[in-house]
N, CA, C, O and CB atoms as a CASP TS submission, in Angstrom:
PFRMAT TS
TARGET T0000
AUTHOR 0000-0000-0000
METHOD Language model
MODEL 1
PARENT N/A
ATOM      1  N   MET     1     -13.203  20.636   6.949  1.00  0.00           N
ATOM      2  CA  MET     1     -12.733  19.743   5.966  1.00  0.00           C
ATOM      3  C   MET     1     -11.572  20.577   4.538  1.00  0.00           C
ATOM      4  O   MET     1     -11.161  19.740   3.734  1.00  0.00           O
ATOM      5  CB  MET     1     -14.315  19.058   5.346  1.00  0.00           C
ATOM      6  N   ASP     2     -11.235  21.642   4.340  1.00  0.00           N
ATOM      7  CA  ASP     2     -10.423  21.949   3.981  1.00  0.00           C
ATOM      8  C   ASP     2      -9.127  22.217   4.796  1.00  0.00           C
ATOM      9  O   ASP     2      -8.122  22.453   4.126  1.00  0.00           O
ATOM     10  CB  ASP     2     -10.863  22.634   3.442  1.00  0.00           C
ATOM     11  N   THR     3      -9.051  22.215   5.686  1.00  0.00           N
ATOM     12  CA  THR     3      -8.175  22.285   7.234  1.00  0.00           C
ATOM     13  C   THR     3      -6.893  20.648   6.816  1.00  0.00           C
ATOM     14  O   THR     3      -5.704  20.403   6.611  1.00  0.00           O
ATOM     15  CB  THR     3      -9.830  21.841   9.227  1.00  0.00           C
ATOM     16  N   LEU     4      -7.943  20.122   6.892  1.00  0.00           N
ATOM     17  CA  LEU     4      -7.334  18.571   7.155  1.00  0.00           C
ATOM     18  C   LEU     4      -6.862  18.594   5.517  1.00  0.00           C
ATOM     19  O   LEU     4      -5.664  18.530   5.240  1.00  0.00           O
ATOM     20  CB  LEU     4      -8.721  17.025   7.754  1.00  0.00           C
ATOM     21  N   ARG     5      -7.878  18.687   4.483  1.00  0.00           N
ATOM     22  CA  ARG     5      -6.919  18.844   3.077  1.00  0.00           C
ATOM     23  C   ARG     5      -5.442  19.729   3.042  1.00  0.00           C
ATOM     24  O   ARG     5      -4.649  19.735   2.101  1.00  0.00           O
ATOM     25  CB  ARG     5      -7.894  19.645   1.937  1.00  0.00           C
ATOM     26  N   ASN     6      -5.356  20.196   3.858  1.00  0.00           N
ATOM     27  CA  ASN     6      -3.953  21.132   4.114  1.00  0.00           C
ATOM     28  C   ASN     6      -3.080  20.529   4.748  1.00  0.00           C
ATOM     29  O   ASN     6      -1.862  20.706   4.778  1.00  0.00           O
ATOM     30  CB  ASN     6      -4.064  22.378   4.885  1.00  0.00           C
ATOM     31  N   THR     7      -3.677  19.855   5.227  1.00  0.00           N
ATOM     32  CA  THR     7      -2.404  19.204   6.586  1.00  0.00           C
ATOM     33  C   THR     7      -2.136  17.950   5.915  1.00  0.00           C
ATOM     34  O   THR     7      -1.052  17.438   6.193  1.00  0.00           O
ATOM     35  CB  THR     7      -3.073  18.801   8.550  1.00  0.00           C
ATOM     36  N   LEU     8      -3.054  17.201   4.904  1.00  0.00           N
ATOM     37  CA  LEU     8      -2.692  16.519   4.203  1.00  0.00           C
ATOM     38  C   LEU     8      -1.410  16.522   3.201  1.00  0.00           C
ATOM     39  O   LEU     8      -0.417  15.814   3.036  1.00  0.00           O
ATOM     40  CB  LEU     8      -3.578  16.442   3.836  1.00  0.00           C
ATOM     41  N   ALA     9      -2.087  17.968   2.488  1.00  0.00           N
ATOM     42  CA  ALA     9      -0.995  18.622   1.434  1.00  0.00           C
ATOM     43  C   ALA     9       0.284  18.351   1.663  1.00  0.00           C
ATOM     44  O   ALA     9       1.033  17.575   1.068  1.00  0.00           O
ATOM     45  CB  ALA     9      -0.986  20.071   1.370  1.00  0.00           C
ATOM     46  N   GLU    10       0.509  19.151   2.702  1.00  0.00           N
ATOM     47  CA  GLU    10       2.013  19.638   3.294  1.00  0.00           C
ATOM     48  C   GLU    10       1.930  18.139   3.966  1.00  0.00           C
ATOM     49  O   GLU    10       3.105  17.922   4.262  1.00  0.00           O
ATOM     50  CB  GLU    10       2.204  21.343   4.558  1.00  0.00           C
ATOM     51  N   TYR    11       1.330  17.243   4.274  1.00  0.00           N
ATOM     52  CA  TYR    11       2.397  16.310   5.078  1.00  0.00           C
ATOM     53  C   TYR    11       2.976  15.562   3.550  1.00  0.00           C
ATOM     54  O   TYR    11       4.164  15.308   3.353  1.00  0.00           O
ATOM     55  CB  TYR    11       1.510  14.964   6.512  1.00  0.00           C
ATOM     56  N   HIS    12       2.175  15.363   2.836  1.00  0.00           N
ATOM     57  CA  HIS    12       2.515  15.034   1.383  1.00  0.00           C
ATOM     58  C   HIS    12       3.879  15.663   0.718  1.00  0.00           C
ATOM     59  O   HIS    12       4.632  15.175  -0.124  1.00  0.00           O
ATOM     60  CB  HIS    12       1.312  15.531   0.531  1.00  0.00           C
ATOM     61  N   ALA    13       3.915  16.734   1.300  1.00  0.00           N
ATOM     62  CA  ALA    13       5.367  17.503  -0.099  1.00  0.00           C
ATOM     63  C   ALA    13       5.922  17.257   1.510  1.00  0.00           C
ATOM     64  O   ALA    13       7.122  17.522   1.440  1.00  0.00           O
ATOM     65  CB  ALA    13       5.372  19.887  -1.306  1.00  0.00           C
ATOM     66  N   ILE    14       5.684  16.971   2.561  1.00  0.00           N
ATOM     67  CA  ILE    14       7.003  16.763   3.297  1.00  0.00           C
ATOM     68  C   ILE    14       7.644  15.544   2.911  1.00  0.00           C
ATOM     69  O   ILE    14       8.866  15.674   2.833  1.00  0.00           O
ATOM     70  CB  ILE    14       6.836  16.733   4.784  1.00  0.00           C
ATOM     71  N   LEU    15       7.102  14.109   2.577  1.00  0.00           N
ATOM     72  CA  LEU    15       6.891  13.373   2.291  1.00  0.00           C
ATOM     73  C   LEU    15       8.223  13.057   0.962  1.00  0.00           C
ATOM     74  O   LEU    15       9.303  12.479   0.841  1.00  0.00           O
ATOM     75  CB  LEU    15       5.535  13.510   2.236  1.00  0.00           C
ATOM     76  N   MET    16       7.257  13.877   0.168  1.00  0.00           N
ATOM     77  CA  MET    16       8.184  14.103  -1.531  1.00  0.00           C
ATOM     78  C   MET    16       9.742  14.826  -1.304  1.00  0.00           C
ATOM     79  O   MET    16      10.702  14.491  -1.998  1.00  0.00           O
ATOM     80  CB  MET    16       7.123  15.505  -2.804  1.00  0.00           C
ATOM     81  N   ASN    17       9.825  15.810  -0.283  1.00  0.00           N
ATOM     82  CA  ASN    17      11.006  16.778  -0.115  1.00  0.00           C
ATOM     83  C   ASN    17      11.608  15.714   0.266  1.00  0.00           C
ATOM     84  O   ASN    17      12.364  15.309  -0.617  1.00  0.00           O
ATOM     85  CB  ASN    17      11.033  18.107   0.845  1.00  0.00           C
ATOM     86  N   LEU    18      11.609  14.591   1.905  1.00  0.00           N
ATOM     87  CA  LEU    18      12.645  13.974   2.138  1.00  0.00           C
ATOM     88  C   LEU    18      13.164  12.954   1.053  1.00  0.00           C
ATOM     89  O   LEU    18      14.346  12.622   0.966  1.00  0.00           O
ATOM     90  CB  LEU    18      12.425  13.450   3.286  1.00  0.00           C
ATOM     91  N   GLU    19      11.869  12.362   0.003  1.00  0.00           N
ATOM     92  CA  GLU    19      12.197  11.040  -0.303  1.00  0.00           C
ATOM     93  C   GLU    19      13.086  11.567  -1.579  1.00  0.00           C
ATOM     94  O   GLU    19      13.850  10.790  -2.152  1.00  0.00           O
ATOM     95  CB  GLU    19      10.825   9.919  -0.574  1.00  0.00           C
ATOM     96  N   ASP    20      12.969  12.680  -1.912  1.00  0.00           N
ATOM     97  CA  ASP    20      13.970  13.878  -2.981  1.00  0.00           C
ATOM     98  C   ASP    20      15.268  13.402  -2.183  1.00  0.00           C
ATOM     99  O   ASP    20      15.960  12.409  -2.404  1.00  0.00           O
ATOM    100  CB  ASP    20      13.575  16.089  -2.837  1.00  0.00           C
ATOM    101  N   ARG    21      15.389  14.218  -1.355  1.00  0.00           N
ATOM    102  CA  ARG    21      16.785  13.982  -0.219  1.00  0.00           C
ATOM    103  C   ARG    21      17.511  13.090  -0.159  1.00  0.00           C
ATOM    104  O   ARG    21      18.740  13.026  -0.154  1.00  0.00           O
ATOM    105  CB  ARG    21      16.603  13.898   1.019  1.00  0.00           C
ATOM    106  N   GLU    22      16.314  11.962  -0.086  1.00  0.00           N
ATOM    107  CA  GLU    22      17.411  10.683   0.607  1.00  0.00           C
ATOM    108  C   GLU    22      18.025  10.586  -1.542  1.00  0.00           C
ATOM    109  O   GLU    22      19.190  10.626  -1.937  1.00  0.00           O
ATOM    110  CB  GLU    22      16.061   8.388   1.769  1.00  0.00           C
ATOM    111  N   SER    23      16.808  10.467  -2.389  1.00  0.00           N
ATOM    112  CA  SER    23      17.545   9.745  -4.050  1.00  0.00           C
ATOM    113  C   SER    23      18.438  10.956  -3.899  1.00  0.00           C
ATOM    114  O   SER    23      19.148  10.922  -4.904  1.00  0.00           O
ATOM    115  CB  SER    23      16.373   9.609  -5.973  1.00  0.00           C
ATOM    116  N   ILE    24      18.775  11.999  -3.183  1.00  0.00           N
ATOM    117  CA  ILE    24      20.080  12.904  -4.120  1.00  0.00           C
ATOM    118  C   ILE    24      21.183  12.267  -3.415  1.00  0.00           C
ATOM    119  O   ILE    24      22.083  11.656  -3.991  1.00  0.00           O
ATOM    120  CB  ILE    24      20.201  14.901  -3.966  1.00  0.00           C
ATOM    121  N   GLU    25      21.092  12.427  -2.116  1.00  0.00           N
ATOM    122  CA  GLU    25      22.158  11.706  -0.966  1.00  0.00           C
ATOM    123  C   GLU    25      22.296   9.965  -1.494  1.00  0.00           C
ATOM    124  O   GLU    25      23.207   9.473  -0.829  1.00  0.00           O
ATOM    125  CB  GLU    25      21.300  11.818   0.996  1.00  0.00           C
ATOM    126  N   ALA    26      21.972   9.402  -2.009  1.00  0.00           N
ATOM    127  CA  ALA    26      22.109   8.158  -3.163  1.00  0.00           C
ATOM    128  C   ALA    26      22.195   8.529  -3.435  1.00  0.00           C
ATOM    129  O   ALA    26      21.952   9.475  -2.686  1.00  0.00           O
ATOM    130  CB  ALA    26      21.694   7.288  -3.764  1.00  0.00           C
ATOM    131  N   VAL    27      22.648   9.128  -4.860  1.00  0.00           N
ATOM    132  CA  VAL    27      23.225   9.414  -6.089  1.00  0.00           C
ATOM    133  C   VAL    27      24.307  10.016  -5.917  1.00  0.00           C
ATOM    134  O   VAL    27      25.124   9.904  -6.830  1.00  0.00           O
ATOM    135  CB  VAL    27      22.508  10.084  -6.902  1.00  0.00           C
ATOM    136  N   SER    28      24.749  10.986  -4.516  1.00  0.00           N
ATOM    137  CA  SER    28      25.766  12.075  -4.843  1.00  0.00           C
ATOM    138  C   SER    28      27.122  10.795  -4.144  1.00  0.00           C
ATOM    139  O   SER    28      28.272  10.567  -4.519  1.00  0.00           O
ATOM    140  CB  SER    28      25.411  14.058  -3.787  1.00  0.00           C
ATOM    141  N   GLU    29      26.090  10.076  -2.764  1.00  0.00           N
ATOM    142  CA  GLU    29      27.188   8.610  -2.355  1.00  0.00           C
ATOM    143  C   GLU    29      27.996   7.890  -3.808  1.00  0.00           C
ATOM    144  O   GLU    29      29.195   7.829  -4.076  1.00  0.00           O
ATOM    145  CB  GLU    29      25.961   7.044  -1.568  1.00  0.00           C
ATOM    146  N   GLY    30      26.630   7.336  -4.674  1.00  0.00           N
ATOM    147  CA  GLY    30      26.915   6.646  -5.602  1.00  0.00           C
ATOM    148  C   GLY    30      28.195   7.287  -6.866  1.00  0.00           C
ATOM    149  O   GLY    30      29.122   6.650  -7.367  1.00  0.00           O
ATOM    150  N   SER    31      27.923   8.293  -7.027  1.00  0.00           N
ATOM    151  CA  SER    31      28.942   9.415  -7.781  1.00  0.00           C
ATOM    152  C   SER    31      30.078   9.601  -7.221  1.00  0.00           C
ATOM    153  O   SER    31      30.935  10.148  -7.916  1.00  0.00           O
ATOM    154  CB  SER    31      28.458  10.783  -7.880  1.00  0.00           C
ATOM    155  N   THR    32      30.441   9.203  -5.786  1.00  0.00           N
ATOM    156  CA  THR    32      32.060  10.031  -4.923  1.00  0.00           C
ATOM    157  C   THR    32      32.469   7.949  -4.916  1.00  0.00           C
ATOM    158  O   THR    32      33.619   7.519  -5.015  1.00  0.00           O
ATOM    159  CB  THR    32      31.708  11.428  -2.274  1.00  0.00           C
ATOM    160  N   GLU    33      31.184   7.017  -4.774  1.00  0.00           N
ATOM    161  CA  GLU    33      32.567   5.811  -4.434  1.00  0.00           C
ATOM    162  C   GLU    33      33.448   5.709  -6.013  1.00  0.00           C
ATOM    163  O   GLU    33      34.506   5.081  -6.020  1.00  0.00           O
ATOM    164  CB  GLU    33      31.746   3.734  -3.924  1.00  0.00           C
ATOM    165  N   ASP    34      32.926   6.379  -7.354  1.00  0.00           N
ATOM    166  CA  ASP    34      33.377   5.802  -8.641  1.00  0.00           C
ATOM    167  C   ASP    34      34.753   6.581  -8.693  1.00  0.00           C
ATOM    168  O   ASP    34      35.671   6.280  -9.456  1.00  0.00           O
ATOM    169  CB  ASP    34      32.289   6.072 -10.012  1.00  0.00           C
ATOM    170  N   LYS    35      34.771   7.363  -8.008  1.00  0.00           N
ATOM    171  CA  LYS    35      35.803   8.057  -7.764  1.00  0.00           C
ATOM    172  C   LYS    35      37.332   7.277  -7.574  1.00  0.00           C
ATOM    173  O   LYS    35      38.339   7.944  -7.336  1.00  0.00           O
ATOM    174  CB  LYS    35      35.375   8.769  -6.641  1.00  0.00           C
TER
END
C-alpha cells in the first residue's frame, strides 16, 4: 500500500511540475508579446 501511495505522490508531483512549467511558459510568451 505504501508503494502505491508513493507512486501516486510522485505522479502528482510530476503533473504539478508540468503544469507549473506550462503556465510559466505562457506568462513569458505573453510578456514578450507586449514588447
